DOSEZA-108069 format. One record per residue: residue in three letters; x, y, z of N, C-alpha, C in turn. Coordinates in steps of 0.001 Angstrom, whole numbers, plus 524288, in hexadecimal, padded with zeros to 5 digits. Example, Ala and Ser with C-alpha at 12.3 -4.5 7.8 and 13.67 -1.06 7.14 Angstrom:
<sites>
(ALA (83386 7E9C6 81E78) (8300C 7EE6C 81E78) (83390 7F31C 81E78))
(SER (83232 7F736 81BA8) (83566 7FBDC 81BE4) (83264 8001E 81EBE))
</sites>
This chain:
<sites>
(UNK (84BF4 835D2 812B5) (84BBB 8302B 80F68) (84C78 8317D 80949))
(UNK (84EBE 82E21 80706) (8507A 82EB8 8015F) (84EA9 829CD 7FF7F))
(UNK (84D51 82914 7FA14) (84BB4 8244B 7F72F) (84656 82339 7F7A3))
(UNK (84507 81E6E 7F6CA) (83F72 81C9B 7F76E) (83F67 81933 7FC1C))
(UNK (83A2E 81858 7FE35) (8391D 814B9 80265) (83456 811F7 80070))
(UNK (83461 80CF8 80200) (83035 80981 8009D) (82C0A 80969 80546))
(UNK (82747 80AED 80430) (8233B 80B10 80846) (81E47 808DB 80674))
(UNK (81B38 807C2 80963) (8156D 8052D 80883) (81162 80875 80A1F))
(UNK (80D41 80732 806B4) (8080B 809D1 807BA) (8039F 805C1 806D9))
(UNK (7FF5F 80679 809D5) (7FB7F 802D6 809D8) (7F615 8059A 807CF))
(UNK (7F421 8032E 80366) (7EFE0 805B5 8011C) (7EBAE 801B7 80035))
(UNK (7E766 8024B 7FD9E) (7E2EA 7FF1C 7FCD2) (7E2DE 7FD87 7F679))
(UNK (7E16D 7F936 7F4F1) (7E133 7F7A0 7EF75) (7DD9B 7FC49 7EBD5))
(UNK (7D9BF 7FE84 7EDE0) (7D769 801EB 7EA45) (7DAEF 806DC 7E934))
(UNK (7DEC9 807D9 7EC05) (7E2A0 80BF6 7EA88) (7E664 80AD4 7E66F))
(UNK (7E798 80624 7E551) (7EC1A 8044D 7E332) (7EC21 80695 7DCC9))
(UNK (7E7A2 806C3 7DA1E) (7E7B3 808FF 7D4EA) (7E9B7 80E9E 7D50A))
(UNK (7E746 81151 7D7F2) (7E8D6 8174B 7D866) (7EE5A 817E4 7D9E0))
(UNK (7EFBD 814B7 7DDE2) (7F623 81511 7DF41) (7F9B8 81391 7DADF))
(UNK (7F785 81009 7D82B) (7FB1A 80E16 7D2A7) (7FB09 81277 7CF2C))
(UNK (7F6A9 8155B 7CE9E) (7F68B 819E5 7CAD1) (7F98C 81E46 7CC90))
(UNK (7F811 82094 7D20C) (7F9EF 82534 7D390) (7FD83 82496 7D85B))
(UNK (7FE8B 8206C 7DA32) (801A3 82001 7DED8) (7FFD9 82137 7E329))
(UNK (8024C 82140 7E81B) (80054 8221B 7ED0C) (80015 82874 7EDA6))
(UNK (7FB6F 8299E 7EE35) (7FAAE 82FAB 7EEA7) (7F980 83144 7F415))
(UNK (7FB55 835AE 7F5BE) (7FA2B 83796 7FABE) (7F464 837CA 7FCA9))
(UNK (7F35E 835F5 8013E) (7ED62 8350A 8024A) (7EAFC 83A34 80327))
(UNK (7E6EA 83B8E 7FFCD) (7E3E4 84049 7FFD1) (7DF48 8400F 8032B))
(UNK (7DD9A 83B3C 804A7) (7D912 83A53 8080E) (7D9F2 83644 80C7B))
(UNK (7D5FA 833E2 80E08) (7D699 83091 81288) (7D793 82A5C 8109F))
(UNK (7D9EE 82A3A 80CC2) (7DA5F 824F2 8099C) (7DE07 82144 80C88))
(UNK (7E128 822E2 8110C) (7E480 81F14 81302) (7E26B 81BCC 816CE))
(UNK (7E54D 81787 818E4) (7E34F 81445 81C28) (7E26D 81766 8213D))
(UNK (7DE24 816B3 8230F) (7DD09 819B2 8275D) (7D963 81E51 82741))
(UNK (7D8C6 81F3C 82170) (7D485 822DA 82033) (7D529 82868 82305))
(UNK (7D09E 82AD3 8247F) (7D0EA 83015 82652) (7D41A 830CE 82C15))
(UNK (7D583 82CC3 82DF0) (7D80A 82CE2 832DF) (7DC80 82F33 8324A))
(UNK (7E006 82DFD 82DC5) (7E506 83008 82C90) (7E44D 83412 82922))
(UNK (7E059 83652 82826) (7E032 83A78 82447) (7E450 83F78 824E8))
(UNK (7E491 840FF 82A2A) (7E82A 84539 82ADF) (7EE0E 843A1 829C8))
(UNK (7EE90 83EE6 828C4) (7F486 83CD4 82877) (7F5DD 83B6D 822B9))
(UNK (7F192 839D6 81FA5) (7F212 8379F 81A1A) (7F297 83B4A 8160D))
(UNK (7F047 83FC3 81593) (7EF58 84368 81166) (7F4DF 8446C 80E75))
(UNK (7F4E1 84340 809D5) (7F91F 84491 80631) (7FE67 84168 807C2))
(UNK (7FDAC 83C77 80930) (80175 83904 80ACE) (7FFF3 8337F 807F1))
(UNK (80419 8306A 806EF) (8046F 82AB8 80670) (80754 82876 80A2B))
(UNK (80573 823D6 80BFA) (80733 821C3 810AF) (80A34 81C4E 80F8B))
(UNK (80E74 81AD4 812B7) (81160 81653 81156) (81441 8146F 81667))
(UNK (81587 80EE8 816DB) (817B6 80CEB 81AAE) (81C1C 80A40 81965))
(UNK (81F77 8093C 81D50) (82386 805BC 81D29) (82148 7FFFC 81CD0))
(UNK (824D4 7FBDB 81B45) (822DC 7F6C3 81B1E) (820D9 7F497 82055))
(UNK (822D1 7F6BE 82482) (82033 7F4EC 829BB) (81AFA 7F614 82AF3))
(UNK (81917 7FAF9 827DE) (813F4 7FC59 828B7) (80FFB 7FAD3 82572))
(UNK (810BC 7F7BE 8211B) (80DC6 7F59B 81D93) (8090E 7F2D7 81F9D))
(UNK (80A6A 7EF21 8220E) (80667 7EB66 824CC) (802A6 7EF28 82834))
(UNK (803C5 7F2CA 82B50) (80088 7F58C 82DCF) (7FC18 7F942 82AE0))
(UNK (7FEB5 7FBB2 825CF) (7FB6B 7FEB0 8224A) (7F7B3 7FA71 81F99))
(UNK (7F9A7 7F684 81E48) (7F69E 7F2B9 81AFC) (7F204 7F0FF 81E98))
(UNK (7F34F 7EF31 82381) (7EEC6 7EE06 826F4) (7EA9E 7F2B3 827F9))
(UNK (7ECB2 7F74A 82862) (7EA04 7FC56 82913) (7E620 7FCC4 82482))
(UNK (7E879 7FBA2 81FF6) (7E516 7FBAE 81A94) (7E070 7F7CB 81B08))
(UNK (7E1ED 7F340 81CDB) (7DDAD 7EF7B 81CF8) (7D9CB 7F0EC 820F6))
(UNK (7DB4A 7F377 82505) (7D767 7F4E5 829A0) (7D439 7F94F 82738))
(UNK (7D646 7FD27 8247B) (7D3BB 800CB 821CB) (7CF9E 7FECB 81DAC))
(UNK (7D193 7FB30 81A11) (7CEC6 7F8C6 816B4) (7C999 7F5BF 8188E))
(UNK (7CA85 7F386 81CFE) (7C5A3 7F079 81FC5) (7C2B8 7F407 82218))
(UNK (7C442 7F827 823BE) (7C0E6 7FBCA 82614) (7BD96 7FF3F 82276))
(UNK (7C02B 80029 81D68) (7BD03 8037F 81985) (7B9D1 7FFE5 815F1))
(UNK (7BA7A 7FAC9 8166B) (7B75A 7F7E9 81276) (7B5CF 7F2A5 81495))
(UNK (7B0EE 7F054 81313) (7AFE8 7EAB8 813A6) (7B29D 7E740 81003))
(UNK (7B400 7E92D 80B43) (7B67F 7E602 80747) (7BC5E 7E849 805D3))
(UNK (7C062 7E9BD 80935) (7C42D 7EC8E 8082E) (7C70E 7EA79 8029B))
(UNK (7C636 7E523 8016E) (7C9D1 7E394 7FCB1) (7C654 7E626 7F7D3))
(UNK (7C0DD 7E513 7F7FF) (7BDFB 7E67C 7F2CF) (7BE24 7ECAF 7F2E9))
(UNK (7BE6F 7EF0D 7F7AA) (7BE43 7F51F 7F76C) (7C3A3 7F74D 7F5DB))
(UNK (7C7C1 7F3EF 7F55F) (7CD6E 7F54D 7F3A6) (7D0A1 7F788 7F7D4))
(UNK (7CF42 7F5D2 7FD15) (7D1E4 7F82B 800CE) (7D669 7F48F 80359))
(UNK (7D747 7F013 800B0) (7DB7B 7ECC9 8018D) (7E07B 7EFB7 8023D))
(UNK (7E345 7EF41 80648) (7E857 7F1C4 806A5) (7ECE9 7EF5D 80368))
(UNK (7EFCC 7F242 800B3) (7F4C5 7F195 7FDBF) (7F948 7F48F 80002))
(UNK (7FD25 7F25D 7FFC1) (802BD 7F467 80167) (80518 7F61B 7FC59))
(UNK (80631 7FAE3 7FC56) (80A0C 7FD52 7F8D2) (80F42 7FE8E 7FA95))
(UNK (81309 7FDB8 7F6F9) (8184E 7FF21 7F851) (819E0 803C2 7F4D1))
(UNK (81C4C 8077B 7F6EE) (81DB4 80C1D 7F2B6) (823FF 80D95 7F4AB))
(UNK (826C9 80FC0 7F06A) (82C05 81185 7F105) (82AFD 8176F 7F0CB))
(UNK (82C19 819F9 7F584) (82AB3 81FAB 7F618) (83015 82227 7F6A5))
(UNK (8308E 8268C 7F4F5) (83554 82A0A 7F589) (83606 82AFA 7FB93))
(UNK (83A15 82923 7FE5B) (83A44 8298C 80402) (838DC 82EAA 80649))
(UNK (83AF3 832C5 803A5) (83A00 8382D 8052B) (83498 83A56 80574))
(UNK (83123 8375A 802F9) (82ADD 8384B 8035B) (82959 83693 807DE))
(UNK (82A78 83210 809AF) (82869 82FA6 80F3E) (828BF 832A4 8138D))
(UNK (8244A 8338E 8165D) (8254D 83681 81ACD) (82331 83221 81FD5))
(UNK (824C4 83301 823BF) (82368 82F9C 82825) (81D1B 8302E 829A9))
(UNK (81B0A 82BCA 8295B) (81552 82C0D 82B29) (814FB 82A31 8316D))
(UNK (81513 82DEB 8346D) (81594 82CAD 83AD4) (81008 82987 83BE8))
(UNK (80BBA 82B71 839BA) (806D7 82865 83B16) (806FB 82311 838B2))
(UNK (807C9 8222D 83452) (8081E 81D6A 83178) (80C2B 8199B 8345E))
(UNK (81015 81BEC 8358F) (814DF 8196B 838EC) (812D3 81711 83E0B))
(UNK (80FDD 81AD1 840C2) (80D83 81986 84612) (809A7 814FC 84608))
(UNK (80573 815FE 84179) (801EA 81171 8401E) (8042D 80CB8 83FA4))
(UNK (8077A 80C2D 83C31) (8097A 806F6 83A4C) (80E17 8058D 83D0E))
(UNK (81098 807FE 83FBC) (81567 8068F 842FA) (81994 8050B 83F63))
(UNK (819A8 807A8 83A0C) (81DF4 8064A 8361D) (81E45 80B95 833F7))
(UNK (82298 80CF7 8316B) (823A4 81246 82EB3) (81F43 81282 829EF))
(UNK (81D4C 817D4 82A4F) (81980 818AB 8267C) (81B5A 81DC2 82412))
(UNK (818F4 81F30 81F98) (81AFF 823A1 81CAA) (816DB 825A2 81954))
(UNK (81740 82A62 81811) (813D7 82D85 81407) (8165C 8311D 8103D))
(UNK (81464 830A3 80BC8) (81610 8344F 80736) (811AB 83921 8068E))
(UNK (813DA 83D5D 807A0) (80F75 841AA 80822) (81022 84548 80260))
(UNK (80AD6 84571 7FFB3) (80A36 84817 7FB8F) (80C7E 846DA 7F782))
(UNK (80D90 84143 7F659) (81066 83F76 7F1A6) (80D5D 83A42 7F06C))
(UNK (80DEA 839B6 7EB27) (80B75 834E7 7E8FE) (8102F 8315D 7E82B))
(UNK (80EBC 82BA8 7EA3E) (812CF 827C5 7E949) (81115 82526 7E3AF))
(UNK (814E6 82622 7E049) (8138C 823A3 7DB77) (812B4 81E71 7DA94))
(UNK (80FBB 81CD4 7D789) (80DC9 81789 7D61D) (81247 81316 7D5A2))
(UNK (81693 81511 7D366) (81B82 811ED 7D1A6) (81E4B 81069 7D67F))
(UNK (81DAC 812FD 7DAD4) (81F98 812AC 7DF9B) (81D44 80DDE 7E313))
(UNK (817E6 80C20 7E1D0) (8154B 80932 7E46A) (814C4 803F6 7E2B9))
(UNK (813FE 7FF8C 7E5E3) (812A9 7FA76 7E551) (80F5C 7F8A6 7E97F))
(UNK (80BF1 7F515 7E7B0) (8086B 7F242 7EB6F) (80A37 7EC7F 7EC04))
(UNK (808DD 7EA99 7F052) (809C8 7E597 7F2B1) (8050F 7E227 7F05D))
(UNK (80615 7DEEC 7ED41) (80192 7DAB0 7EAED) (80093 7D641 7ED55))
(UNK (8039E 7D576 7F1AE) (80315 7D06B 7F478) (80763 7CD3A 7F300))
(UNK (80A63 7CDD0 7EF4B) (80F0B 7CA9F 7ED43) (813D3 7CEAA 7ECE6))
(UNK (8131F 7D253 7EA1A) (81779 7D65A 7E980) (8156F 7DB9C 7E8D2))
(UNK (8196D 7DF51 7E807) (8184C 7E4D8 7E72F) (81752 7E57B 7E1A6))
(UNK (81347 7E7B6 7DFD4) (81164 7E98B 7D9C3) (81068 7EFCD 7D9F9))
(UNK (812E7 7F244 7D58B) (81105 7F71D 7D49E) (80B97 7F760 7D3A9))
(UNK (808F5 7FBF4 7D4FC) (8033C 7FC64 7D569) (80212 7FBCE 7CFD9))
(UNK (7FDB6 7F936 7CF13) (7FB74 7F8E1 7C9F1) (7FE5E 7F477 7C62C))
(UNK (8023A 7F198 7C919) (80527 7ED2F 7C5C1) (80378 7E832 7C7D5))
(UNK (801DE 7E7DB 7CC90) (7FFF7 7E321 7D017) (7FA6E 7E228 7CEF6))
(UNK (7F899 7DEFF 7D377) (7F32A 7DDD6 7D2F4) (7EF89 7E266 7D3F3))
(UNK (7EA60 7E1D3 7D1CB) (7E7A0 7E658 7D2DC) (7E61C 7E73C 7D838))
(UNK (7E41C 7EC65 7D974) (7E2B9 7ED37 7DF19) (7DEBA 7E8C5 7E0E6))
(UNK (7DA3A 7E764 7DDE5) (7D6D7 7E359 7DF45) (7D8EC 7DE7C 7E013))
(UNK (7DDBB 7DCA1 7DD61) (7DFD4 7D77E 7DE65) (7E29A 7D809 7E312))
(UNK (7E596 7DC6E 7E3ED) (7E81F 7DD00 7E961) (7E48C 7DC63 7EDC8))
(UNK (7E075 7DF54 7EDE6) (7DC76 7DF0E 7F220) (7DA9C 7D97E 7F38B))
(UNK (7D91D 7D5A5 7EF89) (7D735 7D132 7EF96) (7DB33 7CD85 7F1E6))
(UNK (7E07C 7CED0 7F087) (7E4C4 7CB63 7F23E) (7E596 7CBB9 7F838))
(UNK (7E3D7 7D052 7FB20) (7E437 7D07F 8008B) (7E042 7CE23 80357))
(UNK (7DC1F 7CC16 801C1) (7D8A7 7C9C1 804C3) (7D6AE 7C410 80353))
(UNK (7D41F 7C14B 80695) (7D12F 7BD22 805E2) (7CB6E 7BD9E 8076F))
(UNK (7C7B4 7BCFE 804E5) (7C2AE 7BD4F 80601) (7C12C 7B89B 808F4))
(UNK (7BFA1 7B958 80E20) (7BE78 7B4D5 810FE) (7B840 7B59D 81177))
(UNK (7B5ED 7B0C3 81166) (7B020 7B0CE 811CB) (7AE96 7AC68 815F4))
(UNK (7AA51 7AE0D 8188C) (7A7EE 7AA4B 81C95) (7A6D6 7A5DA 8197A))
(UNK (7A7FD 7A16C 81C63) (7A6CB 79C44 81A3A) (7A12E 79AA6 819BC))
(UNK (79DD9 79D0A 81CDE) (79826 79C15 81E0A) (79546 7A00E 81A6B))
(UNK (79638 7A4A1 81A66) (79301 7A893 81848) (7952D 7AA17 81298))
(UNK (79AA8 7A9A5 81208) (79D21 7AAC6 80CE4) (79DCC 7B10A 80DA3))
(UNK (79CD3 7B412 81205) (79D77 7B93E 8122E) (7A38E 7BA2E 8129E))
(UNK (7A50A 7BEF7 810AC) (7AAA0 7C094 8111F) (7AB96 7C1C7 816E0))
(UNK (7AFE1 7BFB0 8187C) (7B0FC 7C0E5 81DCD) (7B691 7C2E7 81E7A))
(UNK (7B95C 7C36D 81AA7) (7BE8E 7C624 81B99) (7C12F 7C6D8 81583))
(UNK (7C3D1 7CB24 8163C) (7C6D7 7CC9F 8105D) (7CCCB 7CBFF 81116))
(UNK (7CEF6 7CD0D 8155E) (7D4BC 7CEBE 8162D) (7D7C0 7C980 81673))
(UNK (7DBE1 7C8C6 812D0) (7DFBA 7C4AC 81317) (7E3E6 7C65F 8173E))
(UNK (7E3D9 7C311 81B2E) (7E7F3 7C430 81FA9) (7ED4E 7C3D6 81D93))
(UNK (7EEBF 7C20A 819DC) (7F3C9 7C167 81780) (7F63E 7C651 81491))
(UNK (7F201 7C9F1 81393) (7F410 7CF6A 811C1) (7F799 7CEAD 80CFB))
(UNK (7F64F 7CCEB 808AB) (7F939 7CBC6 80422) (7FBA2 7D138 80277))
(UNK (7F837 7D5C4 8034D) (7FAA5 7DA86 80159) (7FD88 7DD3A 8054E))
(UNK (7FF87 7DAB4 80933) (802B6 7DD2C 80D09) (80875 7DB2C 80BF4))
(UNK (80BFA 7DE26 809CC) (81162 7DC3E 80926) (813C5 7DB84 80E60))
(UNK (817AE 7D74A 80F01) (819BB 7D61F 813E9) (82039 7D5B8 813AC))
(UNK (82295 7D6EE 81760) (82817 7D6D3 81772) (82A36 7D7EE 81272))
(UNK (82E2C 7D503 8108C) (8319A 7D6A3 80B28) (82D95 7D847 80760))
(UNK (828A7 7D73F 8069F) (82530 7D858 802A6) (82502 7DE9D 80207))
(UNK (825E8 7E08D 8072E) (825F0 7E662 8068F) (82A28 7E901 803C0))
(UNK (82DB4 7E6AA 80384) (83288 7E90D 80063) (833E2 7E5FB 7FAE5))
(UNK (83116 7E289 7F99B) (831D8 7DFA0 7F4E3) (830FD 7E2B2 7F077))
(UNK (834B7 7E2C3 7EC81) (834FE 7E593 7E725) (832B2 7EAB3 7E836))
(UNK (83608 7EE80 7E9F4) (83476 7F2FB 7EB07) (83349 7F69D 7E5EF))
(UNK (82FD5 7FB37 7E6CA) (82E4E 7FE46 7E26C) (832D8 800FE 7DF75))
(UNK (8336A 8015B 7DA9C) (8374A 804FC 7D86B) (834D8 80791 7D428))
(UNK (836D3 80BEE 7D361) (83595 80F3A 7CF27) (837EA 80CCD 7C9D2))
(UNK (834B8 80D09 7C529) (8371F 80B83 7C0BD) (83BA2 80DD1 7BFB3))
(UNK (84011 80B0F 7BE5D) (84472 80CD9 7BD98) (845FA 80E34 7B727))
(UNK (8492C 8125B 7B680) (849F9 8135B 7B148) (84E87 80F39 7B003))
(UNK (84E05 80E19 7AAA4) (85239 80ACA 7A900) (85790 80EC0 7A884))
(UNK (85B92 80C7A 7A9AA) (86052 80E1D 7A9CD) (8626B 80F22 7A3D2))
(UNK (86516 812E9 7A29C) (866FA 8141E 79DB0) (86CB6 8125A 79CD5))
(UNK (86F3D 81144 7A184) (8743D 80F23 7A1E6) (8747F 808E9 79F79))
(UNK (8787F 807FF 79CDD) (878BC 801E7 79C2C) (87B8E 7FFB3 79FFB))
(UNK (87A43 7FA96 7A0DF) (87BF7 7F726 7A587) (88212 7F6B6 7A429))
(UNK (884E7 7F67E 7A8AA) (88ACE 7F64E 7A815) (88B65 7F07E 7A7CB))
(UNK (88F6B 7EE43 7A57F) (890B8 7E8CA 7A51B) (895BE 7E79E 7A859))
</sites>
């Protein structure tokens, strides 16, 4: 494989500031979706999906967030879809991820994916990390807090429309590109 490939990664809002500063770092602990269950598989890797698998990993991230917290939004566990342009030769097939999601999955081993290669879906468009809404604003965009009419008690958090899940052509709109150098050639007339 030559050139670059556009792939997707699902993370949580609490990770966005670090990713904007350092990029996507290989997993050194059980920080991935699924936690310790996948520990044997995740060490020193960053995981990605083809567009067809984004919905699966987004839903898995919500399941994980709901399992880990009574208030996933307040705890920064709201899933966010990232899109990255990766050197194709870095991508290795992830057979386990492909089997789980029924869509092509990949990993990059022992490499950091630089921040300039990464964008986040804001619910309306792809934005370079650190340039769009804050992680907290993204988290609250994804939910509506529903309250019991009689008691006023919170009974639901998740907005079933999933505004932070890009769909269809939104997955490929305005692809990430490295800042280009200005040409020293004068334009021909």
